[in-house]
PDBQT receptor file of N, H, CA, C and O in Angstrom, charges set to zero:
ATOM      1  N   MET A   1     122.717  -3.339  59.460  1.00  0.00    +0.000 N 
ATOM      2  CA  MET A   1     122.700  -4.426  58.515  1.00  0.00    +0.000 C 
ATOM      3  C   MET A   1     123.934  -5.319  58.703  1.00  0.00    +0.000 C 
ATOM      4  O   MET A   1     123.867  -6.542  58.585  1.00  0.00    +0.000 OA
ATOM      5  N   SER A   2     125.043  -4.671  58.996  1.00  0.00    +0.000 N 
ATOM      6  H   SER A   2     125.097  -3.677  59.092  1.00  0.00    +0.000 HD
ATOM      7  CA  SER A   2     126.276  -5.414  59.197  1.00  0.00    +0.000 C 
ATOM      8  C   SER A   2     126.165  -6.356  60.402  1.00  0.00    +0.000 C 
ATOM      9  O   SER A   2     126.675  -7.476  60.378  1.00  0.00    +0.000 OA
ATOM     10  N   ALA A   3     125.487  -5.879  61.458  1.00  0.00    +0.000 N 
ATOM     11  H   ALA A   3     125.073  -4.969  61.477  1.00  0.00    +0.000 HD
ATOM     12  CA  ALA A   3     125.324  -6.699  62.657  1.00  0.00    +0.000 C 
ATOM     13  C   ALA A   3     124.526  -7.961  62.355  1.00  0.00    +0.000 C 
ATOM     14  O   ALA A   3     124.811  -9.023  62.908  1.00  0.00    +0.000 OA
ATOM     15  N   LEU A   4     123.541  -7.854  61.490  1.00  0.00    +0.000 N 
ATOM     16  H   LEU A   4     123.310  -6.991  61.040  1.00  0.00    +0.000 HD
ATOM     17  CA  LEU A   4     122.756  -9.035  61.122  1.00  0.00    +0.000 C 
ATOM     18  C   LEU A   4     123.591 -10.037  60.328  1.00  0.00    +0.000 C 
ATOM     19  O   LEU A   4     123.453 -11.247  60.505  1.00  0.00    +0.000 OA
ATOM     20  N   CYS A   5     124.450  -9.530  59.458  1.00  0.00    +0.000 N 
ATOM     21  H   CYS A   5     124.562  -8.547  59.313  1.00  0.00    +0.000 HD
ATOM     22  CA  CYS A   5     125.276 -10.409  58.628  1.00  0.00    +0.000 C 
ATOM     23  C   CYS A   5     126.365 -11.102  59.448  1.00  0.00    +0.000 C 
ATOM     24  O   CYS A   5     126.746 -12.229  59.131  1.00  0.00    +0.000 OA
ATOM     25  N   GLN A   6     126.862 -10.460  60.476  1.00  0.00    +0.000 N 
ATOM     26  H   GLN A   6     126.552  -9.544  60.733  1.00  0.00    +0.000 HD
ATOM     27  CA  GLN A   6     127.969 -11.004  61.249  1.00  0.00    +0.000 C 
ATOM     28  C   GLN A   6     127.515 -11.788  62.476  1.00  0.00    +0.000 C 
ATOM     29  O   GLN A   6     128.354 -12.214  63.270  1.00  0.00    +0.000 OA
ATOM     30  N   HIS A   7     126.234 -11.987  62.648  1.00  0.00    +0.000 N 
ATOM     31  H   HIS A   7     125.553 -11.641  62.003  1.00  0.00    +0.000 HD
ATOM     32  CA  HIS A   7     125.716 -12.712  63.816  1.00  0.00    +0.000 C 
ATOM     33  C   HIS A   7     126.137 -14.186  63.755  1.00  0.00    +0.000 C 
ATOM     34  O   HIS A   7     126.036 -14.835  62.714  1.00  0.00    +0.000 OA
ATOM     35  N   LYS A   8     126.598 -14.680  64.871  1.00  0.00    +0.000 N 
ATOM     36  H   LYS A   8     126.680 -14.152  65.717  1.00  0.00    +0.000 HD
ATOM     37  CA  LYS A   8     126.989 -16.092  64.990  1.00  0.00    +0.000 C 
ATOM     38  C   LYS A   8     125.862 -16.862  65.668  1.00  0.00    +0.000 C 
ATOM     39  O   LYS A   8     125.219 -16.352  66.586  1.00  0.00    +0.000 OA
ATOM     40  N   GLU A   9     125.626 -18.085  65.216  1.00  0.00    +0.000 N 
ATOM     41  H   GLU A   9     126.148 -18.499  64.471  1.00  0.00    +0.000 HD
ATOM     42  CA  GLU A   9     124.560 -18.904  65.788  1.00  0.00    +0.000 C 
ATOM     43  C   GLU A   9     124.878 -19.228  67.241  1.00  0.00    +0.000 C 
ATOM     44  O   GLU A   9     126.011 -19.570  67.579  1.00  0.00    +0.000 OA
ATOM     45  N   GLY A  10     123.862 -19.117  68.097  1.00  0.00    +0.000 N 
ATOM     46  H   GLY A  10     122.942 -18.839  67.823  1.00  0.00    +0.000 HD
ATOM     47  CA  GLY A  10     124.031 -19.405  69.507  1.00  0.00    +0.000 C 
ATOM     48  C   GLY A  10     124.406 -18.195  70.347  1.00  0.00    +0.000 C 
ATOM     49  O   GLY A  10     124.345 -18.258  71.574  1.00  0.00    +0.000 OA
ATOM     50  N   LYS A  11     124.790 -17.098  69.714  1.00  0.00    +0.000 N 
ATOM     51  H   LYS A  11     124.840 -17.047  68.716  1.00  0.00    +0.000 HD
ATOM     52  CA  LYS A  11     125.153 -15.885  70.440  1.00  0.00    +0.000 C 
ATOM     53  C   LYS A  11     123.874 -15.146  70.852  1.00  0.00    +0.000 C 
ATOM     54  O   LYS A  11     122.938 -15.045  70.059  1.00  0.00    +0.000 OA
ATOM     55  N   LYS A  12     123.827 -14.627  72.096  1.00  0.00    +0.000 N 
ATOM     56  H   LYS A  12     124.588 -14.709  72.740  1.00  0.00    +0.000 HD
ATOM     57  CA  LYS A  12     122.639 -13.955  72.615  1.00  0.00    +0.000 C 
ATOM     58  C   LYS A  12     122.406 -12.632  71.884  1.00  0.00    +0.000 C 
ATOM     59  O   LYS A  12     123.327 -11.845  71.666  1.00  0.00    +0.000 OA
ATOM     60  N   THR A  13     121.144 -12.418  71.516  1.00  0.00    +0.000 N 
ATOM     61  H   THR A  13     120.396 -13.058  71.694  1.00  0.00    +0.000 HD
ATOM     62  CA  THR A  13     120.749 -11.151  70.892  1.00  0.00    +0.000 C 
ATOM     63  C   THR A  13     119.643 -10.521  71.721  1.00  0.00    +0.000 C 
ATOM     64  O   THR A  13     119.087 -11.169  72.608  1.00  0.00    +0.000 OA
ATOM     65  N   ASN A  14     119.325  -9.288  71.446  1.00  0.00    +0.000 N 
ATOM     66  H   ASN A  14     119.776  -8.762  70.726  1.00  0.00    +0.000 HD
ATOM     67  CA  ASN A  14     118.259  -8.581  72.139  1.00  0.00    +0.000 C 
ATOM     68  C   ASN A  14     117.048  -8.378  71.232  1.00  0.00    +0.000 C 
ATOM     69  O   ASN A  14     116.276  -7.441  71.436  1.00  0.00    +0.000 OA
ATOM     70  N   MET A  15     116.877  -9.227  70.250  1.00  0.00    +0.000 N 
ATOM     71  H   MET A  15     117.504  -9.988  70.084  1.00  0.00    +0.000 HD
ATOM     72  CA  MET A  15     115.788  -9.049  69.293  1.00  0.00    +0.000 C 
ATOM     73  C   MET A  15     114.421  -9.160  69.955  1.00  0.00    +0.000 C 
ATOM     74  O   MET A  15     113.490  -8.458  69.559  1.00  0.00    +0.000 OA
ATOM     75  N   LYS A  16     114.282 -10.016  70.940  1.00  0.00    +0.000 N 
ATOM     76  H   LYS A  16     115.038 -10.586  71.262  1.00  0.00    +0.000 HD
ATOM     77  CA  LYS A  16     112.983 -10.184  71.593  1.00  0.00    +0.000 C 
ATOM     78  C   LYS A  16     112.546  -8.878  72.256  1.00  0.00    +0.000 C 
ATOM     79  O   LYS A  16     111.393  -8.467  72.119  1.00  0.00    +0.000 OA
ATOM     80  N   SER A  17     113.452  -8.233  72.966  1.00  0.00    +0.000 N 
ATOM     81  H   SER A  17     114.388  -8.567  73.077  1.00  0.00    +0.000 HD
ATOM     82  CA  SER A  17     113.092  -6.973  73.621  1.00  0.00    +0.000 C 
ATOM     83  C   SER A  17     112.842  -5.866  72.600  1.00  0.00    +0.000 C 
ATOM     84  O   SER A  17     111.978  -5.017  72.818  1.00  0.00    +0.000 OA
ATOM     85  N   ILE A  18     113.576  -5.860  71.501  1.00  0.00    +0.000 N 
ATOM     86  H   ILE A  18     114.277  -6.550  71.325  1.00  0.00    +0.000 HD
ATOM     87  CA  ILE A  18     113.376  -4.849  70.456  1.00  0.00    +0.000 C 
ATOM     88  C   ILE A  18     112.004  -5.020  69.817  1.00  0.00    +0.000 C 
ATOM     89  O   ILE A  18     111.297  -4.034  69.606  1.00  0.00    +0.000 OA
ATOM     90  N   VAL A  19     111.619  -6.247  69.506  1.00  0.00    +0.000 N 
ATOM     91  H   VAL A  19     112.193  -7.048  69.678  1.00  0.00    +0.000 HD
ATOM     92  CA  VAL A  19     110.317  -6.511  68.899  1.00  0.00    +0.000 C 
ATOM     93  C   VAL A  19     109.198  -6.171  69.875  1.00  0.00    +0.000 C 
ATOM     94  O   VAL A  19     108.184  -5.600  69.473  1.00  0.00    +0.000 OA
ATOM     95  N   MET A  20     109.363  -6.510  71.143  1.00  0.00    +0.000 N 
ATOM     96  H   MET A  20     110.187  -6.974  71.469  1.00  0.00    +0.000 HD
ATOM     97  CA  MET A  20     108.340  -6.198  72.142  1.00  0.00    +0.000 C 
ATOM     98  C   MET A  20     108.177  -4.689  72.312  1.00  0.00    +0.000 C 
ATOM     99  O   MET A  20     107.051  -4.204  72.418  1.00  0.00    +0.000 OA
ATOM    100  N   LEU A  21     109.278  -3.942  72.341  1.00  0.00    +0.000 N 
ATOM    101  H   LEU A  21     110.193  -4.336  72.255  1.00  0.00    +0.000 HD
ATOM    102  CA  LEU A  21     109.189  -2.485  72.438  1.00  0.00    +0.000 C 
ATOM    103  C   LEU A  21     108.521  -1.887  71.210  1.00  0.00    +0.000 C 
ATOM    104  O   LEU A  21     107.749  -0.936  71.329  1.00  0.00    +0.000 OA
ATOM    105  N   TYR A  22     108.806  -2.431  70.033  1.00  0.00    +0.000 N 
ATOM    106  H   TYR A  22     109.433  -3.204  69.937  1.00  0.00    +0.000 HD
ATOM    107  CA  TYR A  22     108.170  -1.961  68.794  1.00  0.00    +0.000 C 
ATOM    108  C   TYR A  22     106.661  -2.190  68.850  1.00  0.00    +0.000 C 
ATOM    109  O   TYR A  22     105.889  -1.296  68.506  1.00  0.00    +0.000 OA
ATOM    110  N   LEU A  23     106.235  -3.378  69.281  1.00  0.00    +0.000 N 
ATOM    111  H   LEU A  23     106.862  -4.105  69.561  1.00  0.00    +0.000 HD
ATOM    112  CA  LEU A  23     104.803  -3.672  69.370  1.00  0.00    +0.000 C 
ATOM    113  C   LEU A  23     104.122  -2.796  70.413  1.00  0.00    +0.000 C 
ATOM    114  O   LEU A  23     103.011  -2.317  70.186  1.00  0.00    +0.000 OA
ATOM    115  N   LEU A  24     104.770  -2.583  71.551  1.00  0.00    +0.000 N 
ATOM    116  H   LEU A  24     105.672  -2.972  71.736  1.00  0.00    +0.000 HD
ATOM    117  CA  LEU A  24     104.219  -1.729  72.593  1.00  0.00    +0.000 C 
ATOM    118  C   LEU A  24     104.068  -0.295  72.092  1.00  0.00    +0.000 C 
ATOM    119  O   LEU A  24     103.043   0.345  72.325  1.00  0.00    +0.000 OA
ATOM    120  N   ARG A  25     105.086   0.201  71.410  1.00  0.00    +0.000 N 
ATOM    121  H   ARG A  25     105.919  -0.319  71.221  1.00  0.00    +0.000 HD
ATOM    122  CA  ARG A  25     105.030   1.556  70.865  1.00  0.00    +0.000 C 
ATOM    123  C   ARG A  25     103.917   1.687  69.846  1.00  0.00    +0.000 C 
ATOM    124  O   ARG A  25     103.211   2.696  69.833  1.00  0.00    +0.000 OA
ATOM    125  N   THR A  26     103.744   0.693  68.994  1.00  0.00    +0.000 N 
ATOM    126  H   THR A  26     104.318  -0.126  69.004  1.00  0.00    +0.000 HD
ATOM    127  CA  THR A  26     102.687   0.724  67.988  1.00  0.00    +0.000 C 
ATOM    128  C   THR A  26     101.312   0.733  68.649  1.00  0.00    +0.000 C 
ATOM    129  O   THR A  26     100.426   1.475  68.222  1.00  0.00    +0.000 OA
ATOM    130  N   LEU A  27     101.126  -0.076  69.677  1.00  0.00    +0.000 N 
ATOM    131  H   LEU A  27     101.845  -0.679  70.024  1.00  0.00    +0.000 HD
ATOM    132  CA  LEU A  27      99.852  -0.126  70.392  1.00  0.00    +0.000 C 
ATOM    133  C   LEU A  27      99.550   1.211  71.070  1.00  0.00    +0.000 C 
ATOM    134  O   LEU A  27      98.434   1.720  70.970  1.00  0.00    +0.000 OA
ATOM    135  N   ILE A  28     100.535   1.778  71.755  1.00  0.00    +0.000 N 
ATOM    136  H   ILE A  28     101.442   1.365  71.837  1.00  0.00    +0.000 HD
ATOM    137  CA  ILE A  28     100.338   3.059  72.446  1.00  0.00    +0.000 C 
ATOM    138  C   ILE A  28     100.055   4.169  71.437  1.00  0.00    +0.000 C 
ATOM    139  O   ILE A  28      99.191   5.012  71.678  1.00  0.00    +0.000 OA
ATOM    140  N   THR A  29     100.758   4.181  70.329  1.00  0.00    +0.000 N 
ATOM    141  H   THR A  29     101.460   3.497  70.134  1.00  0.00    +0.000 HD
ATOM    142  CA  THR A  29     100.531   5.194  69.302  1.00  0.00    +0.000 C 
ATOM    143  C   THR A  29      99.117   5.102  68.747  1.00  0.00    +0.000 C 
ATOM    144  O   THR A  29      98.474   6.128  68.525  1.00  0.00    +0.000 OA
ATOM    145  N   GLY A  30      98.630   3.902  68.524  1.00  0.00    +0.000 N 
ATOM    146  H   GLY A  30      99.152   3.068  68.704  1.00  0.00    +0.000 HD
ATOM    147  CA  GLY A  30      97.262   3.724  68.053  1.00  0.00    +0.000 C 
ATOM    148  C   GLY A  30      96.242   4.220  69.058  1.00  0.00    +0.000 C 
ATOM    149  O   GLY A  30      95.250   4.846  68.684  1.00  0.00    +0.000 OA
ATOM    150  N   MET A  31      96.479   3.942  70.336  1.00  0.00    +0.000 N 
ATOM    151  H   MET A  31      97.285   3.433  70.640  1.00  0.00    +0.000 HD
ATOM    152  CA  MET A  31      95.547   4.413  71.373  1.00  0.00    +0.000 C 
ATOM    153  C   MET A  31      95.554   5.935  71.476  1.00  0.00    +0.000 C 
ATOM    154  O   MET A  31      94.502   6.541  71.676  1.00  0.00    +0.000 OA
ATOM    155  N   VAL A  32      96.721   6.562  71.343  1.00  0.00    +0.000 N 
ATOM    156  H   VAL A  32      97.577   6.070  71.181  1.00  0.00    +0.000 HD
ATOM    157  CA  VAL A  32      96.804   8.020  71.364  1.00  0.00    +0.000 C 
ATOM    158  C   VAL A  32      96.054   8.608  70.173  1.00  0.00    +0.000 C 
ATOM    159  O   VAL A  32      95.379   9.628  70.313  1.00  0.00    +0.000 OA
ATOM    160  N   ALA A  33      96.163   7.979  69.004  1.00  0.00    +0.000 N 
ATOM    161  H   ALA A  33      96.711   7.151  68.890  1.00  0.00    +0.000 HD
ATOM    162  CA  ALA A  33      95.463   8.463  67.816  1.00  0.00    +0.000 C 
ATOM    163  C   ALA A  33      93.951   8.375  67.997  1.00  0.00    +0.000 C 
ATOM    164  O   ALA A  33      93.232   9.306  67.635  1.00  0.00    +0.000 OA
ATOM    165  N   VAL A  34      93.463   7.272  68.548  1.00  0.00    +0.000 N 
ATOM    166  H   VAL A  34      94.047   6.515  68.842  1.00  0.00    +0.000 HD
ATOM    167  CA  VAL A  34      92.027   7.123  68.783  1.00  0.00    +0.000 C 
ATOM    168  C   VAL A  34      91.552   8.141  69.815  1.00  0.00    +0.000 C 
ATOM    169  O   VAL A  34      90.507   8.763  69.630  1.00  0.00    +0.000 OA
ATOM    170  N   LEU A  35      92.300   8.317  70.893  1.00  0.00    +0.000 N 
ATOM    171  H   LEU A  35      93.150   7.812  71.044  1.00  0.00    +0.000 HD
ATOM    172  CA  LEU A  35      91.949   9.298  71.913  1.00  0.00    +0.000 C 
ATOM    173  C   LEU A  35      91.911  10.706  71.311  1.00  0.00    +0.000 C 
ATOM    174  O   LEU A  35      90.997  11.482  71.591  1.00  0.00    +0.000 OA
ATOM    175  N   GLY A  36      92.894  11.023  70.498  1.00  0.00    +0.000 N 
ATOM    176  H   GLY A  36      93.636  10.392  70.271  1.00  0.00    +0.000 HD
ATOM    177  CA  GLY A  36      92.931  12.332  69.837  1.00  0.00    +0.000 C 
ATOM    178  C   GLY A  36      91.753  12.550  68.913  1.00  0.00    +0.000 C 
ATOM    179  O   GLY A  36      91.238  13.664  68.817  1.00  0.00    +0.000 OA
ATOM    180  N   SER A  37      91.318  11.503  68.233  1.00  0.00    +0.000 N 
ATOM    181  H   SER A  37      91.737  10.598  68.312  1.00  0.00    +0.000 HD
ATOM    182  CA  SER A  37      90.178  11.654  67.331  1.00  0.00    +0.000 C 
ATOM    183  C   SER A  37      88.885  11.885  68.103  1.00  0.00    +0.000 C 
ATOM    184  O   SER A  37      87.967  12.520  67.584  1.00  0.00    +0.000 OA
ATOM    185  N   PHE A  38      88.795  11.380  69.336  1.00  0.00    +0.000 N 
ATOM    186  H   PHE A  38      89.541  10.864  69.757  1.00  0.00    +0.000 HD
ATOM    187  CA  PHE A  38      87.612  11.643  70.168  1.00  0.00    +0.000 C 
ATOM    188  C   PHE A  38      87.685  13.029  70.812  1.00  0.00    +0.000 C 
ATOM    189  O   PHE A  38      86.664  13.701  70.957  1.00  0.00    +0.000 OA
ATOM    190  N   LEU A  39      88.889  13.455  71.196  1.00  0.00    +0.000 N 
ATOM    191  H   LEU A  39      89.718  12.909  71.078  1.00  0.00    +0.000 HD
ATOM    192  CA  LEU A  39      89.038  14.764  71.826  1.00  0.00    +0.000 C 
ATOM    193  C   LEU A  39      88.874  15.915  70.832  1.00  0.00    +0.000 C 
ATOM    194  O   LEU A  39      88.338  16.966  71.183  1.00  0.00    +0.000 OA
ATOM    195  N   PHE A  40      89.331  15.718  69.598  1.00  0.00    +0.000 N 
ATOM    196  H   PHE A  40      89.765  14.864  69.313  1.00  0.00    +0.000 HD
ATOM    197  CA  PHE A  40      89.279  16.753  68.575  1.00  0.00    +0.000 C 
ATOM    198  C   PHE A  40      88.570  16.221  67.332  1.00  0.00    +0.000 C 
ATOM    199  O   PHE A  40      89.217  15.952  66.320  1.00  0.00    +0.000 OA
ATOM    200  N   PRO A  41      87.241  16.066  67.397  1.00  0.00    +0.000 N 
ATOM    201  CA  PRO A  41      86.522  15.523  66.241  1.00  0.00    +0.000 C 
ATOM    202  C   PRO A  41      86.563  16.487  65.049  1.00  0.00    +0.000 C 
ATOM    203  O   PRO A  41      86.605  17.706  65.218  1.00  0.00    +0.000 OA
ATOM    204  N   VAL A  42      86.551  15.928  63.872  1.00  0.00    +0.000 N 
ATOM    205  H   VAL A  42      86.517  14.938  63.734  1.00  0.00    +0.000 HD
ATOM    206  CA  VAL A  42      86.588  16.708  62.638  1.00  0.00    +0.000 C 
ATOM    207  C   VAL A  42      85.321  16.401  61.849  1.00  0.00    +0.000 C 
ATOM    208  O   VAL A  42      84.956  15.240  61.666  1.00  0.00    +0.000 OA
ATOM    209  N   LYS A  43      84.656  17.456  61.386  1.00  0.00    +0.000 N 
ATOM    210  H   LYS A  43      84.952  18.400  61.536  1.00  0.00    +0.000 HD
ATOM    211  CA  LYS A  43      83.452  17.278  60.588  1.00  0.00    +0.000 C 
ATOM    212  C   LYS A  43      83.798  17.556  59.130  1.00  0.00    +0.000 C 
ATOM    213  O   LYS A  43      84.260  18.646  58.791  1.00  0.00    +0.000 OA
ATOM    214  N   LEU A  44      83.572  16.569  58.276  1.00  0.00    +0.000 N 
ATOM    215  H   LEU A  44      83.197  15.684  58.552  1.00  0.00    +0.000 HD
ATOM    216  CA  LEU A  44      83.830  16.719  56.848  1.00  0.00    +0.000 C 
ATOM    217  C   LEU A  44      82.515  16.974  56.130  1.00  0.00    +0.000 C 
ATOM    218  O   LEU A  44      81.531  16.266  56.343  1.00  0.00    +0.000 OA
ATOM    219  N   THR A  45      82.510  17.972  55.294  1.00  0.00    +0.000 N 
ATOM    220  H   THR A  45      83.310  18.547  55.121  1.00  0.00    +0.000 HD
ATOM    221  CA  THR A  45      81.336  18.266  54.490  1.00  0.00    +0.000 C 
ATOM    222  C   THR A  45      81.690  17.970  53.039  1.00  0.00    +0.000 C 
ATOM    223  O   THR A  45      82.565  18.613  52.459  1.00  0.00    +0.000 OA
ATOM    224  N   LEU A  46      81.011  17.005  52.467  1.00  0.00    +0.000 N 
ATOM    225  H   LEU A  46      80.300  16.482  52.938  1.00  0.00    +0.000 HD
ATOM    226  CA  LEU A  46      81.269  16.612  51.088  1.00  0.00    +0.000 C 
ATOM    227  C   LEU A  46      80.275  17.310  50.176  1.00  0.00    +0.000 C 
ATOM    228  O   LEU A  46      79.086  17.398  50.481  1.00  0.00    +0.000 OA
ATOM    229  N   VAL A  47      80.775  17.799  49.063  1.00  0.00    +0.000 N 
ATOM    230  H   VAL A  47      81.741  17.727  48.816  1.00  0.00    +0.000 HD
ATOM    231  CA  VAL A  47      79.902  18.477  48.107  1.00  0.00    +0.000 C 
ATOM    232  C   VAL A  47      79.452  17.497  47.035  1.00  0.00    +0.000 C 
ATOM    233  O   VAL A  47      80.094  16.473  46.799  1.00  0.00    +0.000 OA
ATOM    234  N   ALA A  48      78.351  17.823  46.397  1.00  0.00    +0.000 N 
ATOM    235  H   ALA A  48      77.830  18.654  46.588  1.00  0.00    +0.000 HD
ATOM    236  CA  ALA A  48      77.839  16.966  45.316  1.00  0.00    +0.000 C 
ATOM    237  C   ALA A  48      78.788  17.036  44.120  1.00  0.00    +0.000 C 
ATOM    238  O   ALA A  48      79.532  18.003  43.955  1.00  0.00    +0.000 OA
ATOM    239  N   ARG A  49      78.747  16.013  43.307  1.00  0.00    +0.000 N 
ATOM    240  H   ARG A  49      78.143  15.227  43.441  1.00  0.00    +0.000 HD
ATOM    241  CA  ARG A  49      79.637  15.982  42.142  1.00  0.00    +0.000 C 
ATOM    242  C   ARG A  49      79.184  17.000  41.105  1.00  0.00    +0.000 C 
ATOM    243  O   ARG A  49      78.025  17.416  41.085  1.00  0.00    +0.000 OA
ATOM    244  N   ALA A  50      80.097  17.386  40.264  1.00  0.00    +0.000 N 
ATOM    245  H   ALA A  50      81.038  17.049  40.280  1.00  0.00    +0.000 HD
ATOM    246  CA  ALA A  50      79.812  18.373  39.223  1.00  0.00    +0.000 C 
ATOM    247  C   ALA A  50      78.954  17.743  38.133  1.00  0.00    +0.000 C 
ATOM    248  O   ALA A  50      79.207  16.619  37.699  1.00  0.00    +0.000 OA
ATOM    249  N   GLU A  51      77.956  18.465  37.705  1.00  0.00    +0.000 N 
ATOM    250  H   GLU A  51      77.751  19.378  38.058  1.00  0.00    +0.000 HD
ATOM    251  CA  GLU A  51      77.060  17.986  36.642  1.00  0.00    +0.000 C 
ATOM    252  C   GLU A  51      77.606  18.394  35.282  1.00  0.00    +0.000 C 
ATOM    253  O   GLU A  51      78.155  19.485  35.123  1.00  0.00    +0.000 OA
ATOM    254  N   GLY A  52      77.452  17.519  34.319  1.00  0.00    +0.000 N 
ATOM    255  H   GLY A  52      77.007  16.634  34.449  1.00  0.00    +0.000 HD
ATOM    256  CA  GLY A  52      77.833  17.830  32.939  1.00  0.00    +0.000 C 
ATOM    257  C   GLY A  52      79.318  17.732  32.658  1.00  0.00    +0.000 C 
ATOM    258  O   GLY A  52      79.762  18.193  31.606  1.00  0.00    +0.000 OA
ATOM    259  N   VAL A  53      80.091  17.162  33.533  1.00  0.00    +0.000 N 
ATOM    260  H   VAL A  53      79.730  16.787  34.386  1.00  0.00    +0.000 HD
ATOM    261  CA  VAL A  53      81.535  17.019  33.318  1.00  0.00    +0.000 C 
ATOM    262  C   VAL A  53      81.814  15.588  32.891  1.00  0.00    +0.000 C 
ATOM    263  O   VAL A  53      81.351  14.645  33.533  1.00  0.00    +0.000 OA
ATOM    264  N   THR A  54      82.571  15.420  31.807  1.00  0.00    +0.000 N 
ATOM    265  H   THR A  54      82.946  16.186  31.285  1.00  0.00    +0.000 HD
ATOM    266  CA  THR A  54      82.910  14.064  31.343  1.00  0.00    +0.000 C 
ATOM    267  C   THR A  54      84.404  13.824  31.586  1.00  0.00    +0.000 C 
ATOM    268  O   THR A  54      85.212  14.741  31.445  1.00  0.00    +0.000 OA
ATOM    269  N   PRO A  55      84.760  12.613  31.944  1.00  0.00    +0.000 N 
ATOM    270  CA  PRO A  55      86.173  12.308  32.171  1.00  0.00    +0.000 C 
ATOM    271  C   PRO A  55      86.941  12.264  30.850  1.00  0.00    +0.000 C 
ATOM    272  O   PRO A  55      86.326  12.121  29.793  1.00  0.00    +0.000 OA
ATOM    273  N   PRO A  56      88.259  12.381  30.885  1.00  0.00    +0.000 N 
ATOM    274  CA  PRO A  56      89.053  12.297  29.661  1.00  0.00    +0.000 C 
ATOM    275  C   PRO A  56      88.878  10.951  28.975  1.00  0.00    +0.000 C 
ATOM    276  O   PRO A  56      88.719   9.928  29.641  1.00  0.00    +0.000 OA
ATOM    277  N   GLY A  57      88.905  10.947  27.667  1.00  0.00    +0.000 N 
ATOM    278  H   GLY A  57      89.033  11.778  27.126  1.00  0.00    +0.000 HD
ATOM    279  CA  GLY A  57      88.647   9.721  26.914  1.00  0.00    +0.000 C 
ATOM    280  C   GLY A  57      89.812   8.738  26.862  1.00  0.00    +0.000 C 
ATOM    281  O   GLY A  57      89.594   7.536  26.714  1.00  0.00    +0.000 OA
ATOM    282  N   GLY A  58      91.056   9.232  26.981  1.00  0.00    +0.000 N 
ATOM    283  H   GLY A  58      91.233  10.209  27.101  1.00  0.00    +0.000 HD
ATOM    284  CA  GLY A  58      92.207   8.357  26.824  1.00  0.00    +0.000 C 
ATOM    285  C   GLY A  58      92.653   7.634  28.097  1.00  0.00    +0.000 C 
ATOM    286  O   GLY A  58      93.648   6.910  28.066  1.00  0.00    +0.000 OA
ATOM    287  N   VAL A  59      91.961   7.807  29.184  1.00  0.00    +0.000 N 
ATOM    288  H   VAL A  59      91.153   8.395  29.209  1.00  0.00    +0.000 HD
ATOM    289  CA  VAL A  59      92.354   7.191  30.449  1.00  0.00    +0.000 C 
ATOM    290  C   VAL A  59      91.762   5.810  30.550  1.00  0.00    +0.000 C 
ATOM    291  O   VAL A  59      90.567   5.630  30.314  1.00  0.00    +0.000 OA
ATOM    292  N   ARG A  60      92.575   4.828  30.895  1.00  0.00    +0.000 N 
ATOM    293  H   ARG A  60      93.545   4.974  31.087  1.00  0.00    +0.000 HD
ATOM    294  CA  ARG A  60      92.077   3.452  31.010  1.00  0.00    +0.000 C 
ATOM    295  C   ARG A  60      92.186   2.982  32.415  1.00  0.00    +0.000 C 
ATOM    296  O   ARG A  60      91.818   1.847  32.717  1.00  0.00    +0.000 OA
TER     297      ARG A  60
């Protein structure tokens, strides 16, 4: 935070490379997550709702 406050106008920064690395990492992480979901599929079984149960009255 201090580095951002003390930055002088016209001085070279490495923000472009930092932002590009962040975007690249985010893209690669998303692709790994999608690949993982195809390699290890998960089957969810949902049960029917409970019959005869009423929600609390004071909740809005």
